[in-house]
C-alpha positions in Angstrom: 24.5 -3.2 6.2 24.6 -0.6 3.5 27.4 -2.5 1.8 27.0 -3.1 -1.9 23.3 -2.1 -2.1 23.7 -0.2 -5.4 24.7 -3.2 -7.4 22.1 -5.5 -5.9 19.4 -4.4 -8.2 19.0 -7.2 -10.8 16.7 -10.2 -11.1 13.0 -11.0 -11.4 12.8 -12.2 -7.8 14.1 -8.9 -6.4 11.5 -7.0 -8.4 8.7 -9.3 -7.2 9.8 -8.9 -3.6 9.8 -5.1 -4.0 6.2 -5.1 -5.2 5.1 -7.4 -2.4 6.9 -5.3 0.3 5.7 -2.0 -1.1 2.1 -3.2 -0.8 2.5 -3.8 2.9 4.7 -0.8 3.5 2.2 0.6 6.0 2.6 -2.4 8.3 6.4 -2.2 8.5 7.6 -2.1 12.1 5.6 -5.1 13.3 8.5 -7.5 13.8 10.9 -4.9 15.1 8.4 -3.9 17.7 8.0 -7.6 18.6 11.7 -8.2 18.9 12.6 -4.9 20.7 9.9 -4.4 23.3 10.1 -5.8 26.7 7.5 -8.4 27.9 5.1 -6.5 30.1 1.4 -6.3 30.2 1.0 -9.1 27.6 -2.3 -9.0 25.7 -1.8 -12.0 23.5 0.7 -14.9 23.1 1.2 -16.5 19.7 3.2 -19.7 19.8 6.3 -18.5 21.8 6.0 -14.8 21.0 4.3 -12.5 23.5 2.7 -9.2 22.3 2.5 -6.5 24.9 0.0 -3.6 25.1 2.8 -1.2 24.2 3.6 -3.2 21.0 -0.1 -3.3 20.0 -0.6 0.4 20.7 2.3 1.3 18.4 0.8 -0.7 15.5 -2.7 0.6 16.2 -1.7 4.2 16.4 0.4 3.9 13.2 -2.7 2.5 11.4 -4.9 5.3 12.9 -2.5 8.0 11.7 -2.5 6.5 8.2 -6.3 6.6 8.3 -6.2 10.2 9.4 -3.9 11.2 6.6 -5.9 9.3 4.0 -9.3 10.7 5.0 -8.1 14.1 5.9 -11.0 16.4 7.0 -13.5 13.5 6.5 -11.8 11.6 9.3 -14.4 11.3 12.1 -13.7 8.1 14.2 -16.5 6.4 16.2 -16.2 3.8 18.8 -17.3 1.1 16.4 -14.7 2.1 13.8 -12.0 2.4 16.4 -12.9 -1.1 17.7 -12.8 -2.5 14.2 -9.4 -0.9 13.6 -8.1 -2.4 16.8 -9.3 -5.8 15.8 -7.6 -5.4 12.4 -4.4 -4.4 14.0 -4.4 -7.3 16.5 -5.3 -9.8 13.8 -2.5 -8.4 11.6 0.0 -8.9 14.5 -1.1 -12.4 15.1 -1.0 -13.3 11.4 2.4 -11.7 11.1 3.9 -13.9 13.8 2.2 -17.1 12.6 3.4 -16.7 9.0 6.9 -15.9 10.2 7.0 -18.9 12.5 5.6 -21.1 9.7 8.3 -20.0 7.2 11.1 -20.5 9.7 9.9 -24.0 10.6 10.0 -24.9 7.0 13.7 -23.9 6.8 13.2 -20.7 4.8 15.9 -18.1 5.2 16.8 -14.7 3.8 20.2 -13.9 2.5 21.5 -10.3 3.2 22.1 -9.8 -0.5 18.4 -10.2 -1.2 17.6 -7.6 1.4 20.1 -5.2 -0.2 18.6 -5.9 -3.7 15.1 -5.2 -2.4 16.1 -1.9 -0.9 18.0 -0.9 -4.0 14.8 -1.4 -6.1 12.4 0.5 -3.8 11.4 3.8 -5.5 11.0 5.6 -2.1 14.8 5.2 -1.5 15.8 6.3 -5.0 17.0 9.7 -6.4 17.2 10.0 -10.1 16.5 6.3 -10.5 19.3 5.1 -8.3 19.5 4.1 -4.6 20.4 7.1 -2.4 21.8 6.4 1.1 20.9 10.0 2.1 17.3 9.4 1.0 17.3 6.1 2.8 18.4 7.7 6.1 15.9 10.5 5.6 13.0 8.2 5.2 14.1 6.0 8.2 14.4 9.1 10.4 10.9 10.2 9.5 9.6 6.8 10.3 11.5 6.7 13.6 13.4 3.5 12.5 16.9 2.5 13.1 18.7 0.8 10.1 18.8 -2.5 11.9 15.1 -2.5 12.7 14.3 -1.7 9.2 16.6 -4.4 7.7 14.9 -6.9 10.1 11.5 -5.8 8.9 12.4 -6.1 5.2 13.9 -9.5 5.9 10.8 -10.6 7.6 8.6 -9.6 4.7 10.8 -11.3 2.2 10.8 -14.4 4.4 7.0 -14.7 4.5 6.7 -13.7 0.8 9.1 -16.5 -0.2 6.6 -19.0 1.1 3.7 -17.4 -0.7 5.6 -17.2 -4.0 6.7 -20.8 -3.5 3.1 -22.0 -3.1 1.8 -19.8 -5.9 4.6 -20.6 -8.2 4.2 -24.4 -7.8 0.5 -24.4 -8.6 -0.5 -26.3 -11.8 -3.6 -27.4 -13.7 -4.2 -30.6 -15.5 -5.7 -30.8 -19.0 -9.0 -32.0 -17.5 -9.0 -28.8 -15.3 -8.6 -26.6 -18.4 -11.3 -28.6 -20.2 -13.7 -28.2 -17.2 -13.0 -24.5 -17.0 -13.6 -24.0 -20.7 -16.9 -26.0 -20.5 -18.1 -23.8 -17.6 -17.0 -20.4 -19.0 -18.4 -21.1 -22.5 -21.5 -22.8 -21.2 -24.8 -21.9 -22.9 -28.3 -21.9 -21.4 -31.8 -22.0 -22.8 -34.5 -20.3 -20.8 -37.6 -18.1 -20.8 -37.9 -15.1 -18.7 -40.3 -12.3 -17.7 -39.5 -9.0 -16.1 -42.1 -7.6 -13.7 -41.6 -3.8 -13.8 -42.0 -1.9 -10.6 -43.4 1.0 -12.5 -46.7 -0.8 -13.1 -47.5 -0.6 -9.4 -46.7 3.1 -9.0 -50.3 4.2 -9.8 -51.6 1.9 -7.1 -49.3 3.2 -4.3 -50.8 5.3 -1.6 -48.3 6.7 0.9 -49.4 6.7 4.6 -50.0 10.1 6.3 -46.8 11.8 7.6 -44.6 9.2 5.8 -42.8 12.0 3.9 -42.2 14.2 7.0 -41.2 11.1 9.0 -38.6 10.1 6.4 -37.3 13.6 6.3 -36.8 13.6 10.1 -35.2 10.2 10.2 -32.8 10.9 7.3 -32.0 14.6 7.9 -28.3 14.0 7.2 -29.2 13.0 3.6 -30.5 16.5 3.0 -27.7 18.4 4.6 -25.9 21.1 2.8 -22.2 20.7 3.9 -20.4 23.4 5.7 -18.1 25.6 3.6 -15.3 28.0 4.4 -13.0 30.3 2.5 -9.6 31.0 4.1 -6.8 33.6 4.1 -3.3 32.3 4.6 0.4 33.1 4.8 2.8 30.7 3.2 6.5 30.4 3.9 8.7 28.1 1.9 12.3 27.6 1.1 11.7 27.8 -2.6 10.2 31.3 -2.2 13.0 32.4 0.0 15.6 31.2 -2.5 14.1 33.7 -5.1 15.0 36.6 -2.7 18.7 35.5 -2.4 21.1 37.0 -5.0 24.7 36.1 -3.9 27.8 37.8 -5.2 30.5 36.0 -7.1 32.8 36.1 -4.1 30.2 34.6 -1.8 29.8 31.7 -4.2 33.5 31.2 -4.4 33.9 31.3 -0.6 31.0 28.8 -0.3 32.8 26.5 -2.7 36.1 26.7 -0.8 34.4 26.2 2.6 32.5 23.2 1.3 35.2 21.7 -0.9 34.5 18.2 0.3 31.1 18.4 -1.2 32.8 19.1 -4.6 35.4 16.4 -4.2 34.8 13.0 -5.9 35.8 10.6 -3.1 38.3 7.8 -3.4 36.8 4.7 -4.9 37.7 1.1 -4.9 36.7 -1.7 -7.3 36.7 -5.0 -5.4 36.0 -8.6 -6.1 34.1 -10.4 -3.4 33.6 -13.9 -2.0 30.8 -14.2 0.5 29.9 -17.1 2.7 26.6 -16.0 4.1 25.0 -16.9 7.5 21.3 -16.9 8.3 19.7 -14.0 10.1 20.0 -14.6 13.9 22.6 -17.3 13.1 23.6 -19.7 15.8 27.2 -20.0 17.0 27.6 -23.4 15.2 26.4 -21.9 12.0 29.0 -19.1 12.2 31.7 -21.6 12.9 30.7 -23.7 9.9 30.8 -20.6 7.7 34.2 -19.6 9.0 35.6 -23.1 8.3 34.3 -23.0 4.7 35.9 -19.5 4.3 39.2 -20.7 5.7 39.2 -23.5 3.2 38.7 -21.0 0.4 41.6 -18.9 1.7 43.8 -22.0 1.7 43.0 -22.7 -1.9 43.9 -19.1 -2.8 47.3 -19.7 -1.1 47.7 -22.9 -3.1 47.3 -20.9 -6.3 43.6 -21.2 -7.2 42.4 -18.0 -8.8 40.1 -15.7 -6.8 37.7 -15.6 -9.8 37.3 -19.3 -10.0 36.6 -19.6 -6.3 34.1 -16.8 -6.4 32.2 -18.5 -9.2 32.2 -21.8 -7.3 31.6 -20.8 -3.7 30.3 -17.2 -3.3 26.8 -16.9 -1.9 26.6 -13.5 -3.6 25.0 -15.0 -6.6 24.6 -11.6 -8.3 28.4 -11.2 -8.6 29.6 -14.8 -8.5 29.2 -15.4 -12.2 31.5 -12.5 -13.0 34.2 -13.7 -10.5 32.8 -11.7 -7.6 33.5 -8.3 -9.4 31.6 -5.4 -7.7 30.9 -1.9 -9.0 33.0 1.0 -8.0 32.3 2.0 -4.3 33.5 4.9 -2.1 34.3 4.5 1.5 30.8 5.5 2.8 29.3 2.7 0.8 31.2 0.0 2.6 30.1 -1.6 5.9 32.1 -0.2 8.8 33.6 -3.6 9.4 35.3 -3.3 6.0 36.9 0.1 6.5 40.2 -1.4 7.9 40.3 -3.5 4.7 40.3 -0.4 2.6 43.3 0.9 4.4 45.2 -2.3 4.3 44.8 -3.3 0.6 47.4 -1.1 -1.0 48.2 -2.7 -4.3 46.0 -4.1 -7.1 45.7 -7.8 -6.5 46.0 -7.7 -2.7 43.5 -10.0 -0.9 42.1 -9.4 2.6 41.8 -11.8 5.4 38.3 -13.1 6.2 36.1 -10.5 7.8 32.7 -11.1 9.5 30.1 -8.5 8.5 27.1 -8.4 10.8 23.9 -9.6 9.1 25.8 -10.9 6.0 28.5 -13.4 6.9 32.2 -14.0 6.2 33.8 -12.4 3.2 37.2 -11.7 1.6 37.9 -8.9 -0.8 40.4 -8.6 -3.6 41.5 -5.1 -4.8 40.9 -4.8 -8.5 41.4 -1.1 -9.1 41.6 2.3 -7.2 40.5 5.8 -8.2 42.0 8.6 -6.1 39.9 11.4 -4.9 39.4 14.3 -7.3 38.4 17.9 -6.6 36.0 19.2 -9.3 37.1 22.6 -10.7 35.0 25.5 -9.6 34.0 26.4 -13.2 32.5 22.9 -13.8 30.3 23.1 -10.7 29.6 26.8 -10.5 25.9 26.5 -11.3 25.5 23.8 -8.6 27.4 25.8 -6.1 25.2 28.8 -6.9 22.0 26.7 -6.2 23.5 25.1 -3.1 24.4 28.4 -1.6 20.9 29.8 -2.1 19.4 26.6 -0.8 21.6 26.7 2.4 20.9 30.3 3.0 17.2 29.9 2.4 17.0 26.9 4.8 18.7 28.9 7.5 16.3 31.8 7.0 13.4 29.4 6.9 14.2 28.0 10.3 14.3 31.5 11.9 11.3 32.9 10.0 9.2 29.8 10.8 9.6 30.6 14.5 8.9 34.2 13.8 5.7 33.4 11.8 4.5 31.1 14.6 5.1 33.7 17.3 3.5 36.7 15.5 0.4 34.8 14.4 0.1 33.5 18.0 0.5 36.9 19.6 -2.0 38.5 17.1 -4.5 35.7 16.8 -7.2 37.8 15.1 -5.3 38.8 12.0 -2.6 37.7 9.6 -1.8 41.3 8.8 0.9 41.9 11.5 2.9 38.9 10.3 2.5 39.7 6.6 3.7 43.3 7.2 6.7 42.4 9.3 7.8 39.4 7.3 7.0 40.8 3.8 4.6 38.0 3.0 1.5 38.2 0.9 -1.9 37.3 2.3 -3.5 34.9 -0.1 -7.2 33.7 -0.1 -9.3 30.9 -1.5 -12.9 30.6 -2.7 -15.5 28.7 -0.6 -14.9 25.0 -0.3 -16.4 22.1 1.6 -14.6 19.6 3.9 -13.9 17.4 0.9 -11.6 20.1 -0.5 -11.4 22.4 -3.5 -9.8 22.6 -6.9 -6.6 24.4 -5.8 -3.7 22.1 -4.9 -3.4 23.5 -1.4 -7.1 22.6 -0.8 -6.4 19.0 -1.4 -3.9 18.8 1.5 -5.6 16.8 4.4 -3.8 18.8 7.1 -5.0 22.1 5.6 -8.6 20.8 5.3 -8.6 19.5 8.8 -7.3 22.8 10.2 -9.6 25.0 8.0 -12.6 23.4 9.7 -11.2 23.2 13.2 -13.0 24.8 16.1 -10.2 27.3 16.7 -10.5 28.6 13.1 -14.2 28.5 12.4 -15.7 29.1 15.9 -13.0 30.9 17.8 -12.0 32.9 14.8 -8.3 32.5 15.6 -5.3 32.0 13.4 -4.4 28.4 13.0 -1.2 26.7 14.3 1.5 26.5 11.7 0.8 23.7 9.2 3.8 21.7 7.8 3.0 21.2 4.2 6.4 19.5 4.0 9.8 20.0 5.7 10.5 23.2 3.7 7.0 24.7 3.4 4.6 25.9 6.2 1.5 28.0 6.3 -0.8 29.7 8.8 -4.5 30.2 7.9 -7.6 31.8 9.3 -11.3 31.7 8.2 -12.3 34.5 5.8 -15.9 33.4 5.6 -17.7 30.4 7.1 -21.1 28.9 6.3 -22.1 26.2 8.7 -23.8 23.0 7.6 -27.6 23.1 7.4 -30.5 20.9 6.5 -32.5 21.8 3.4 -36.1 22.7 4.3 -38.7 20.0 3.7 -40.4 22.1 1.0 -37.2 21.8 -1.2 -37.0 18.0 -0.9 -40.6 16.9 -0.4 -41.1 15.9 -4.1 -37.9 14.0 -4.1 -38.8 12.1 -0.9 -42.2 11.3 -2.3 -40.8 9.9 -5.5 -38.3 7.8 -3.5 -40.9 6.4 -1.2 -43.3 5.5 -4.0 -40.5 3.9 -6.0 -39.5 1.8 -2.9 -43.1 0.8 -2.3 -43.5 -0.2 -6.0 -40.3 -2.3 -5.9 -41.5 -4.0 -2.8 -44.8 -4.8 -4.5 -42.9 -6.1 -7.6 -40.9 -8.4 -5.2 -44.0 -9.7 -3.6 -45.8 -10.5 -6.8 -42.6 -11.9 -8.4 -42.2 -14.4 -5.6 -45.8 -15.4 -6.1 -45.1 -16.1 -9.7 -42.1 -18.3 -8.9 -44.1 -20.3 -6.3 -46.9 -20.8 -8.9 -44.5 -22.0 -11.5 -42.9 -24.4 -9.0 -46.4 -25.8 -8.2 -46.9 -26.7 -11.8 -48.3 -23.6 -13.5 -47.0 -23.1 -17.0 -45.3 -19.8 -18.1 -48.3 -19.2 -20.4 -50.7 -19.6 -17.5 -48.6 -17.4 -15.3 -48.5 -14.8 -18.1 -52.3 -14.8 -18.2 -52.8 -14.7 -14.5 -50.1 -12.1 -13.6 -50.0 -10.1 -16.8 -46.4 -10.6 -17.6 -44.8 -11.1 -21.0 -42.5 -14.1 -21.4 -39.5 -14.1 -23.7 -37.7 -17.3 -24.9 -33.9 -17.3 -25.5 -31.8 -20.3 -26.7 -28.2 -21.1 -26.2 -27.2 -17.8 -24.6 -23.7 -17.4 -23.3 -22.8 -15.8 -19.9 -21.1 -12.8 -21.6 -23.8 -12.1 -24.3 -23.7 -8.4 -25.1 -26.8 -6.2 -25.3 -28.6 -8.5 -22.9 -30.0 -7.6 -19.5 -27.0 -8.4 -17.3 -29.2 -9.0 -14.2 -31.3 -11.5 -16.0 -28.2 -13.2 -17.4 -26.6 -13.5 -14.0 -29.8 -15.0 -12.5 -30.1 -17.5 -15.4 -26.5 -18.7 -14.8 -26.9 -18.9 -11.0 -29.9 -21.2 -11.4 -29.4 -24.9 -10.7 -29.1 -27.2 -13.7 -32.3 -29.1 -14.8 -32.3 -32.8 -14.3 -34.3 -35.8 -15.4 -36.7 -35.3 -12.5 -36.7 -31.5 -12.6 -37.1 -30.5 -16.3 -37.6 -26.9 -15.6 -35.9 -24.8 -12.9 -37.9 -21.7 -11.9 -36.3 -18.9 -9.9 -36.5 -15.1 -9.6 -34.9 -12.1 -7.9 -35.0 -8.4 -7.8 -32.9 -6.5 -10.3 -30.9 -3.4 -9.4 -33.5 -1.1 -10.8 -36.4 -2.4 -8.6 -37.9 -4.6 -11.3 -38.3 -8.3 -10.6 -37.0 -11.0 -13.0 -38.5 -14.5 -13.2 -36.4 -17.3 -14.9 -37.6 -20.6 -16.2 -34.4 -22.6 -17.2 -34.9 -25.7 -19.4 -31.5 -26.6 -20.9 -27.8 -26.3 -20.1 -25.2 -27.1 -22.8 -21.5 -27.4 -21.9 -19.1 -25.0 -23.7 -16.7 -26.0 -26.5 -13.3 -27.4 -25.4 -11.6 -27.4 -28.8 -9.9 -24.0 -28.3 -7.0 -22.2 -30.0 -3.7 -22.5 -28.3 -3.7 -19.0 -26.9 -7.2 -19.5 -25.3 -6.1 -22.7 -23.7 -3.1 -20.9 -22.3 -5.4 -18.3 -20.8 -7.7 -21.0 -19.2 -4.6 -22.9 -17.9 -3.2 -19.7 -16.3 -6.6 -18.8 -14.8 -7.1 -22.2 -13.2 -3.6 -22.2 -11.9 -4.1 -18.8 -10.3 -7.4 -20.0 -8.8 -5.7 -23.1 -7.3 -2.7 -21.0 -6.1 -4.9 -18.7 -4.2 -6.9 -21.5 -2.7 -3.7 -23.5 -1.7 -2.2 -20.5 -0.1 -5.4 -19.6 1.8 -5.5 -23.2 3.0 -1.9 -23.0 4.0 -2.5 -19.8 6.1 -5.7 -21.3 7.6 -3.7 -24.5 8.5 -1.0 -22.4 10.3 -3.7 -20.4 12.1 -5.4 -23.6 13.2 -2.2 -25.1 14.5 -1.0 -21.9 16.2 -1.2 -21.6 20.0 -3.0 -18.3 20.4 -3.9 -17.1 23.9 -5.5 -13.7 24.5 -5.1 -12.1 27.9 -6.8 -8.8 27.4 -9.6 -7.3 25.3 -8.0 -4.8 23.0 -11.3 -2.9 22.5 -11.6 -2.0 26.1 
């Protein structure tokens, strides 16, 4: 499966797929769980796919862990939030299956080359801007994935995204749509308005007895001073251990000789390729058809047709077909295991292999274009790298042993970091006070550190923490140096603020009440001038105002453009609403004028793209809704129980 990934990194579609898949990276694993788990304790059946409790729990727990990492010390789940997360997880599973079934039913497929191209473009698998197989394996191991599971998952996401891109990419707008959009966006309105300030009612507000103390009791959490802690900690890292290591020249030379394969540039092959792909989960008949097509190509080669010509005409590897199937230089580790015998059998430049079936890709034949023999890099040219590798290797070995030692000593002496610091030669470091949200130091932004710093064992039991893995090569143990528990500010400190808030709220409520009375009066025939006299408001008249007019009250503007359009029977539309500051705005709309449609070319292009995007989103939403409506979904168990 890893075959040819490095050269599969061109093309706009690959880049688009990468962006889409990266955005749903957190949900990877869904399809592999669905295909791999056994059907037992089914909680929901979607079309022909059954989802078990085990599968659902895997996805739910994965999402919960993500939430914990994101929120850190602020993570405090409630039953309501847990139930909501479970519903989100279940709906995600259902939608995932429905979208996949919909794509397959429409005949969409994913070529293995596109999966390779997607992986090659993903930053998480790159080292120094290039795809790294070692990094790929490292990430998969951390995520508890097998390569096949991961390839299936990427393939699934590409499959469903193809449908979305197809719908979005086919959206279009007519000139009349652009004209209508321009008329609406550039529309101008004429209206009069009055703002009823809440402040004018403040002097008339009398708060009920005990209202301040009642509010204080009911909203005590709003007046809470958060808990703070300062910590002491010991930190052990590979990078710090490397600074202690000073190898001799002989040790470096011995390390070079003992690891000579690491400093040997492996044998490389430059191949040309013709691929006849088969779909994922191909049927026997599809494989037979592909084999027949490949056999026909082989016969043409025997008849004298050039490999390059046939690659351009038949190869499904479109990224190399135009160049006659030529691939970049590859070493043995970069070829699929099925192709290793080919590397041994192709001896001379120009040799062509027999057809080979590569799982997940299809049938292919390879032509040997050139060979580079393996080459040992001279010690002098890699000495600095050998020096660093030696220190890295030694530090990692020490780190493994010292990590256990740090854990054991801090556990055996739970009331102090001093024994571990003295025995291991580590320095006890400390921090200033900080809340659960963290501090300014980088270490105090780590969610695991924050969670442990405020844990019961640290702040209440006054014990050393368990070792915290900052990363694979960096751990720390901490303990509380000083802890100040959370407390509520006394009423005397917050009384004035509460009084101002309650009076402001009451004044806003009074403005709302009177404002609604003004609107009713206007709709019953009272003129703005009469309303001004009765209610003591000042009216302002504005003409031909656009929806994006600068230096204009945005709340008033939004209200004016939300108002219905006047008609022959309703010449004046009166409405009102509270503004964000507690004031109340009354609008009396008298005229609506459509915007200009004679626009410069670049503005027309903007409107055309905007309407197309709107239609595209609507069409895809309708497509998804249609699939969900047609899907056979049967739930057997309440996931929130």
